[in-house]
Residue frames as qw, qx, qy, qz and C-alpha x, y, z in Angstrom:
[[0.536, 0.745, 0.183, 0.353, -9.16, -43.29, 31.38],
 [0.585, -0.254, -0.087, 0.765, -5.91, -41.37, 31.67],
 [0.061, 0.893, 0.184, -0.407, -5.99, -37.58, 31.73],
 [0.638, 0.690, 0.083, 0.333, -4.78, -35.76, 28.65],
 [0.626, -0.177, -0.090, 0.754, -1.31, -34.30, 28.93],
 [0.008, 0.873, 0.193, -0.447, -1.32, -30.53, 29.42],
 [0.607, 0.738, 0.095, 0.279, -0.41, -28.46, 26.39],
 [0.656, -0.089, -0.084, 0.744, 3.13, -27.17, 26.35],
 [0.075, -0.885, -0.210, 0.409, 3.35, -23.55, 27.40],
 [0.551, 0.762, 0.041, 0.339, 4.53, -21.05, 24.82],
 [0.640, -0.083, -0.213, 0.734, 8.01, -19.72, 25.56],
 [0.129, -0.960, -0.211, 0.129, 8.17, -16.31, 27.21],
 [0.640, 0.311, 0.020, 0.703, 10.70, -13.93, 25.68],
 [0.349, -0.596, -0.295, 0.660, 11.98, -10.97, 27.64],
 [0.136, -0.397, 0.216, 0.882, 12.68, -8.60, 24.76],
 [0.204, 0.357, 0.788, 0.459, 10.04, -9.55, 22.19],
 [0.007, -0.836, -0.543, 0.079, 7.34, -7.14, 23.39],
 [0.224, -0.754, 0.076, 0.613, 9.82, -4.24, 23.54],
 [0.256, -0.128, 0.649, 0.705, 10.91, -4.91, 19.97],
 [0.116, 0.597, 0.751, 0.258, 7.27, -5.00, 18.90],
 [0.112, -0.880, -0.313, 0.339, 6.66, -1.64, 20.62],
 [0.266, -0.557, 0.341, 0.709, 9.72, -0.14, 18.93],
 [0.255, 0.177, 0.765, 0.564, 8.61, -1.43, 15.54],
 [0.046, 0.763, 0.639, 0.086, 5.13, 0.07, 15.89],
 [0.199, -0.830, -0.093, 0.513, 6.51, 3.40, 17.12],
 [0.281, -0.315, 0.531, 0.734, 8.88, 3.63, 14.14],
 [0.192, 0.408, 0.786, 0.422, 6.04, 2.80, 11.76],
 [0.027, -0.852, -0.514, 0.095, 3.64, 5.45, 13.13],
 [0.240, -0.760, 0.087, 0.598, 6.20, 8.25, 13.40],
 [0.295, -0.176, 0.625, 0.701, 7.56, 7.62, 9.91],
 [0.180, 0.566, 0.744, 0.305, 4.06, 7.62, 8.40],
 [0.072, -0.915, -0.292, 0.267, 3.33, 11.06, 9.90],
 [0.303, -0.639, 0.329, 0.626, 6.74, 12.38, 8.79],
 [0.452, 0.179, 0.710, 0.509, 6.05, 11.16, 5.24],
 [0.232, 0.850, 0.463, -0.094, 3.73, 14.12, 4.67],
 [0.006, 0.917, -0.211, -0.338, 6.73, 16.34, 3.94],
 [0.852, 0.417, 0.039, 0.315, 9.00, 16.00, 0.88],
 [0.398, -0.838, 0.224, 0.299, 12.55, 16.96, 1.83],
 [0.696, 0.649, -0.227, 0.204, 15.78, 17.58, -0.09],
 [0.655, -0.666, 0.307, 0.184, 19.07, 16.40, 1.38],
 [0.301, -0.448, 0.641, 0.545, 21.95, 17.08, -0.96],
 [0.239, 0.176, -0.687, -0.663, 21.22, 15.24, -4.22],
 [0.103, -0.266, -0.958, 0.021, 18.46, 13.15, -2.64],
 [0.421, -0.154, -0.018, -0.894, 14.74, 14.01, -2.62],
 [0.372, -0.196, -0.907, -0.013, 12.45, 11.88, -0.47],
 [0.517, -0.676, -0.275, -0.448, 9.53, 11.95, 1.93],
 [0.178, -0.687, 0.496, -0.501, 10.46, 12.72, 5.52],
 [0.893, -0.287, 0.213, -0.274, 9.45, 9.30, 6.78],
 [0.856, 0.389, -0.297, 0.167, 12.35, 7.78, 4.88],
 [0.063, 0.684, -0.556, 0.468, 14.70, 9.08, 7.58],
 [0.465, -0.336, 0.665, -0.478, 13.20, 6.64, 10.07],
 [0.888, 0.131, 0.021, -0.440, 11.18, 4.01, 8.19],
 [0.653, 0.418, -0.631, 0.023, 14.19, 1.83, 7.18],
 [0.148, -0.378, 0.770, -0.493, 14.65, 1.07, 10.88],
 [0.804, 0.006, 0.277, -0.526, 11.41, -0.93, 10.69],
 [0.850, 0.371, -0.361, -0.098, 13.13, -3.29, 8.25],
 [0.244, 0.463, -0.748, 0.408, 16.00, -3.73, 10.67],
 [0.541, -0.180, 0.555, -0.606, 13.45, -4.60, 13.35],
 [0.890, 0.227, -0.032, -0.393, 11.86, -7.02, 10.89],
 [0.621, 0.468, -0.619, 0.111, 15.21, -8.68, 10.15],
 [0.061, -0.375, 0.757, -0.532, 15.93, -9.09, 13.85],
 [0.710, -0.048, 0.364, -0.601, 12.48, -10.53, 14.58],
 [0.905, 0.293, -0.188, -0.246, 12.62, -13.13, 11.81],
 [0.494, 0.510, -0.660, 0.246, 16.26, -14.06, 12.45],
 [0.071, -0.302, 0.759, -0.573, 15.86, -14.53, 16.21],
 [0.498, 0.074, 0.605, -0.617, 12.21, -15.39, 16.88],
 [0.327, 0.204, 0.887, 0.255, 11.13, -16.75, 13.51],
 [0.061, -0.230, -0.519, -0.821, 8.74, -15.76, 10.73],
 [0.323, -0.598, -0.713, -0.172, 5.54, -16.45, 12.67],
 [0.365, -0.672, -0.364, 0.531, 6.38, -14.06, 15.52],
 [0.187, -0.191, 0.255, 0.929, 7.60, -11.49, 13.00],
 [0.123, -0.400, -0.689, -0.592, 4.28, -11.87, 11.17],
 [0.322, -0.700, -0.609, 0.187, 2.40, -11.15, 14.40],
 [0.285, -0.519, -0.077, 0.802, 4.32, -7.88, 14.79],
 [0.049, 0.064, 0.520, 0.850, 3.51, -6.90, 11.20],
 [0.235, -0.579, -0.725, -0.289, -0.18, -7.52, 11.90],
 [0.349, -0.692, -0.413, 0.477, -0.02, -5.41, 15.08],
 [0.238, -0.297, 0.189, 0.905, 1.70, -2.63, 13.14],
 [0.050, -0.325, -0.656, -0.679, -1.05, -2.70, 10.51],
 [0.309, -0.702, -0.641, -0.012, -3.79, -2.38, 13.14],
 [0.361, -0.601, -0.194, 0.686, -1.95, 0.48, 14.88],
 [0.170, -0.078, 0.393, 0.900, -1.48, 2.29, 11.57],
 [0.155, -0.492, -0.690, -0.508, -5.15, 1.93, 10.63],
 [0.362, -0.718, -0.526, 0.278, -6.18, 3.17, 14.08],
 [0.308, -0.435, 0.020, 0.846, -3.93, 6.23, 13.73],
 [0.042, 0.147, 0.556, 0.817, -5.30, 7.01, 10.27],
 [0.245, -0.619, -0.706, -0.241, -8.90, 6.68, 11.48],
 [0.365, -0.694, -0.381, 0.490, -8.36, 8.95, 14.50],
 [0.243, -0.298, 0.196, 0.902, -6.53, 11.63, 12.50],
 [0.053, -0.301, -0.646, -0.699, -9.25, 11.58, 9.84],
 [0.305, -0.686, -0.661, -0.011, -12.02, 11.78, 12.45],
 [0.341, -0.607, -0.206, 0.688, -10.36, 14.71, 14.23],
 [0.161, -0.098, 0.391, 0.901, -9.92, 16.48, 10.91],
 [0.144, -0.452, -0.710, -0.520, -13.60, 16.04, 10.10],
 [0.294, -0.681, -0.580, 0.336, -14.78, 17.51, 13.41],
 [0.126, 0.909, 0.159, 0.365, -15.56, 21.24, 13.46],
 [0.492, 0.209, -0.365, 0.762, -12.75, 23.44, 14.74],
 [0.315, -0.674, -0.507, 0.435, -13.29, 25.33, 17.98],
 [0.151, 0.957, 0.151, 0.198, -13.88, 29.09, 17.70],
 [0.237, -0.912, 0.329, 0.058, -10.55, 30.89, 17.72],
 [0.660, -0.283, 0.623, 0.311, -8.55, 27.88, 16.51],
 [0.478, 0.762, -0.109, -0.422, -7.42, 28.93, 13.06],
 [0.107, -0.535, 0.795, 0.265, -5.26, 25.99, 11.98],
 [0.810, 0.216, 0.467, -0.281, -7.85, 23.70, 10.38],
 [0.723, 0.665, -0.151, -0.110, -6.41, 23.97, 6.88],
 [0.100, 0.686, -0.709, 0.127, -2.87, 23.43, 8.15],
 [0.591, -0.201, 0.730, -0.277, -4.03, 20.34, 10.04],
 [0.840, 0.402, 0.294, -0.213, -5.75, 18.92, 6.96],
 [0.520, 0.766, -0.375, -0.058, -2.77, 19.70, 4.75],
 [0.054, 0.577, -0.791, 0.197, -0.33, 17.85, 7.03],
 [0.269, -0.106, 0.902, -0.320, -2.37, 15.22, 8.86],
 [0.721, 0.317, 0.151, -0.597, -5.46, 14.94, 6.68],
 [0.443, -0.140, 0.855, 0.229, -5.48, 11.50, 5.11],
 [0.570, 0.400, -0.287, -0.657, -6.46, 10.90, 1.50],
 [0.950, 0.065, 0.226, -0.205, -7.61, 7.51, 0.15],
 [0.756, 0.566, -0.299, 0.136, -4.58, 7.23, -2.15],
 [0.074, 0.651, -0.633, 0.413, -2.02, 7.85, 0.58],
 [0.684, -0.293, 0.527, -0.410, -3.74, 5.43, 2.95],
 [0.953, 0.260, 0.080, -0.132, -4.05, 2.77, 0.25],
 [0.583, 0.652, -0.426, 0.229, -0.44, 3.25, -0.82],
 [0.188, -0.611, 0.635, -0.434, 0.85, 3.11, 2.74],
 [0.805, -0.163, 0.457, -0.342, -1.07, -0.05, 3.65],
 [0.916, 0.397, -0.031, -0.041, -0.29, -1.90, 0.41],
 [0.437, 0.693, -0.493, 0.292, 3.40, -0.97, 0.50],
 [0.371, -0.557, 0.609, -0.426, 3.78, -1.82, 4.18],
 [0.885, -0.059, 0.385, -0.255, 2.20, -5.27, 3.90],
 [0.872, 0.479, -0.079, 0.059, 3.85, -6.30, 0.63],
 [0.325, 0.733, -0.491, 0.341, 7.28, -4.96, 1.59],
 [0.439, -0.545, 0.588, -0.406, 7.33, -6.24, 5.17],
 [0.912, -0.020, 0.363, -0.190, 6.17, -9.75, 4.31],
 [0.781, 0.576, -0.206, 0.126, 8.54, -9.99, 1.33],
 [0.072, 0.724, -0.577, 0.371, 11.41, -9.00, 3.60],
 [0.627, -0.373, 0.581, -0.361, 10.44, -11.56, 6.26],
 [0.950, 0.243, 0.130, -0.145, 9.87, -14.33, 3.69],
 [0.625, 0.644, -0.383, 0.217, 13.33, -13.87, 2.15],
 [0.174, -0.640, 0.626, -0.410, 14.96, -13.78, 5.59],
 [0.798, -0.189, 0.470, -0.327, 13.25, -17.01, 6.65],
 [0.923, 0.384, 0.012, -0.033, 13.96, -18.89, 3.41],
 [0.480, 0.704, -0.444, 0.277, 17.59, -17.83, 3.18],
 [0.396, -0.604, 0.594, -0.355, 18.30, -18.72, 6.81],
 [0.905, -0.024, 0.399, -0.144, 17.28, -22.31, 6.13],
 [0.805, 0.581, -0.067, 0.103, 19.11, -22.39, 2.79],
 [0.329, 0.725, -0.464, 0.388, 22.35, -21.03, 4.27],
 [0.756, -0.267, -0.544, 0.248, 22.10, -23.06, 7.49],
 [0.442, -0.849, -0.215, 0.195, 22.22, -19.85, 9.51],
 [0.595, -0.200, 0.163, 0.761, 25.41, -18.50, 7.92],
 [0.245, 0.195, 0.342, 0.886, 26.01, -15.13, 6.28],
 [0.001, -0.700, -0.579, 0.418, 23.53, -12.97, 8.14],
 [0.017, -0.527, 0.179, 0.831, 24.71, -9.98, 6.09],
 [0.033, -0.025, -0.783, -0.620, 23.57, -11.74, 2.91],
 [0.082, -0.543, -0.836, -0.001, 20.11, -12.34, 4.32],
 [0.065, -0.708, -0.359, 0.605, 19.57, -8.83, 5.66],
 [0.006, 0.456, -0.339, -0.823, 20.78, -7.06, 2.52],
 [0.041, -0.119, -0.850, -0.511, 19.04, -9.40, 0.05],
 [0.059, -0.610, -0.779, 0.131, 15.72, -9.19, 1.91],
 [0.039, -0.689, -0.174, 0.702, 15.99, -5.40, 2.07],
 [0.038, -0.224, 0.573, 0.787, 16.77, -5.10, -1.65],
 [0.120, -0.342, -0.845, -0.394, 13.53, -6.92, -2.47],
 [0.177, -0.652, -0.679, 0.288, 11.31, -5.66, 0.35],
 [0.096, -0.614, -0.080, 0.780, 12.26, -2.00, -0.01],
 [0.014, -0.054, 0.624, 0.779, 11.91, -2.15, -3.81],
 [0.163, -0.497, -0.814, -0.254, 8.34, -3.41, -3.49],
 [0.235, -0.680, -0.498, 0.484, 7.52, -1.03, -0.62],
 [0.137, -0.462, 0.118, 0.868, 8.95, 2.08, -2.28],
 [0.026, -0.077, -0.683, -0.726, 7.46, 1.41, -5.71],
 [0.176, -0.571, -0.793, -0.122, 3.98, 0.68, -4.40],
 [0.209, -0.697, -0.413, 0.547, 3.81, 3.63, -2.03],
 [0.115, -0.400, 0.225, 0.881, 5.22, 6.25, -4.39],
 [0.068, -0.118, -0.710, -0.691, 3.14, 5.19, -7.38],
 [0.206, -0.596, -0.774, -0.061, -0.13, 4.66, -5.54],
 [0.259, -0.711, -0.386, 0.527, 0.16, 7.80, -3.38],
 [0.128, -0.683, 0.110, 0.710, 1.81, 10.32, -5.72],
 [0.329, 0.119, 0.698, 0.625, 1.53, 9.27, -9.40],
 [0.060, 0.672, 0.570, 0.470, -0.31, 12.05, -11.23],
 [0.338, -0.904, -0.242, 0.099, 0.05, 14.41, -8.28],
 [0.427, -0.683, 0.305, 0.508, 3.79, 15.08, -8.46],
 [0.476, 0.739, -0.354, -0.319, 5.60, 16.11, -11.66],
 [0.973, 0.167, -0.153, 0.036, 7.20, 13.05, -13.33],
 [0.488, 0.551, -0.480, 0.477, 10.74, 14.26, -12.65],
 [0.319, -0.512, 0.504, -0.618, 9.99, 14.75, -8.95],
 [0.926, -0.127, 0.080, -0.345, 8.15, 11.42, -8.78],
 [0.891, 0.278, -0.293, 0.207, 11.15, 9.52, -10.16],
 [0.207, 0.589, -0.505, 0.596, 13.52, 11.50, -7.93],
 [0.603, -0.433, 0.374, -0.556, 11.49, 10.58, -4.83],
 [0.987, 0.018, -0.036, -0.158, 11.31, 6.92, -5.87],
 [0.756, 0.408, -0.369, 0.355, 15.03, 6.59, -6.61],
 [0.028, 0.590, -0.486, 0.644, 16.17, 8.59, -3.60],
 [0.762, -0.381, 0.222, -0.475, 13.88, 6.68, -1.23],
 [0.991, 0.070, -0.115, 0.007, 15.18, 3.34, -2.42],
 [0.588, 0.499, -0.407, 0.490, 18.84, 4.34, -2.39],
 [0.209, -0.593, 0.434, -0.645, 18.60, 5.83, 1.12],
 [0.858, -0.300, 0.160, -0.384, 16.75, 2.84, 2.59],
 [0.960, 0.154, -0.170, 0.160, 19.09, 0.22, 1.16],
 [0.402, 0.594, -0.407, 0.566, 22.16, 2.29, 2.01],
 [0.434, -0.583, 0.380, -0.572, 21.05, 2.62, 5.64],
 [0.973, -0.151, 0.041, -0.170, 20.51, -1.14, 5.89],
 [0.809, 0.358, -0.287, 0.367, 24.04, -1.78, 4.65],
 [0.120, 0.623, -0.412, 0.654, 25.55, 0.77, 7.03],
 [0.609, -0.470, 0.317, -0.555, 23.60, -0.68, 9.97],
 [0.866, 0.107, -0.483, -0.080, 24.74, -4.27, 9.31],
 [0.389, 0.248, -0.704, 0.539, 27.32, -4.27, 12.16],
 [0.367, -0.201, 0.416, -0.807, 24.65, -3.02, 14.57],
 [0.844, -0.007, -0.204, -0.496, 22.23, -5.68, 13.34],
 [0.692, 0.193, -0.670, 0.188, 24.86, -8.36, 14.01],
 [0.096, 0.224, -0.658, 0.713, 25.38, -7.13, 17.59],
 [0.579, -0.110, 0.219, -0.778, 21.64, -6.94, 18.33],
 [0.859, 0.083, -0.383, -0.329, 20.90, -10.35, 16.80],
 [0.600, 0.191, -0.706, 0.326, 23.75, -12.11, 18.61],
 [0.088, -0.219, 0.563, -0.792, 22.87, -10.40, 21.90],
 [0.702, -0.076, 0.061, -0.705, 19.21, -11.37, 21.65],
 [0.817, 0.113, -0.548, -0.139, 20.00, -14.98, 20.78],
 [0.393, 0.162, -0.733, 0.531, 22.13, -15.27, 23.90],
 [0.248, -0.138, 0.428, -0.858, 19.66, -13.42, 26.13],
 [0.742, 0.031, 0.009, -0.669, 16.55, -15.24, 24.90],
 [0.448, -0.215, 0.868, -0.012, 18.11, -18.67, 24.32],
 [0.694, 0.507, 0.485, -0.163, 16.50, -18.96, 20.90],
 [0.002, -0.466, 0.570, 0.677, 17.68, -19.13, 17.29],
 [0.691, 0.348, 0.522, -0.360, 14.63, -20.09, 15.24],
 [0.050, -0.193, 0.761, 0.618, 14.71, -21.84, 11.85],
 [0.627, 0.304, 0.202, -0.688, 11.50, -21.77, 9.79],
 [0.039, -0.196, 0.923, 0.329, 11.83, -25.26, 8.32],
 [0.041, -0.386, -0.912, -0.135, 8.16, -26.17, 8.77],
 [0.078, 0.446, 0.367, -0.812, 6.53, -22.77, 9.30],
 [0.341, 0.710, 0.595, 0.161, 3.45, -21.71, 7.36],
 [0.334, -0.190, 0.100, 0.918, 4.80, -18.62, 5.58],
 [0.040, 0.685, 0.583, 0.435, 1.40, -17.30, 4.54],
 [0.093, 0.228, -0.223, 0.943, 1.04, -13.62, 5.53],
 [0.536, -0.381, -0.222, -0.720, -2.60, -14.27, 6.47],
 [0.709, -0.254, -0.645, 0.127, -2.00, -17.00, 9.05],
 [0.333, -0.775, 0.185, -0.504, -2.28, -16.03, 12.71],
 [0.939, -0.330, -0.088, 0.039, -0.69, -19.14, 14.21],
 [0.156, -0.815, 0.557, -0.020, 2.71, -19.47, 15.84]]
């Protein structure tokens, strides 16, 4: 009886883990910064909006270069890291403060997590990130790899619309005055999409550089695009 052929080894990519680490760092920092509502000229948005759109650029790069399945793995890792951060911050907030430390209320006001904010953040992150990746993967096959700008902007228009609407309404509806709620929603969306458009030349350079460095340009012609799958 002949021995079974050994399974083909999965390709090893030099930059994939670093991109994953950058994605997770952006996600965690932006979620903490979201506790403050800021005004910048005519725009009113949560502080995390300054950084969070970069996660969509990471998502575009991951799907374009490495494919939907490896992008999905990064989204799953980001979710676990976010839930771990929320759990630790909530646990620390629930512990009694040491004598002489008088900042308990400030801590709870800024880092204390409420069920609505956690639910809004998780729902928006998953729905927006997977919508963005799905559009990127589908359009790449449909366009035969042409017009990267069309894929990045179209996926962001959909993904950020879903993300922004879910987070703002779940987390803040009924808590913020209606005029402020709509201002935050509109400003968040406009800023995120605008940043994606402005960063398109940078996205092109990063994508092209990674394709050359990694020797990969993945097309998701037969990929299971379910967000719940864990396979590559």
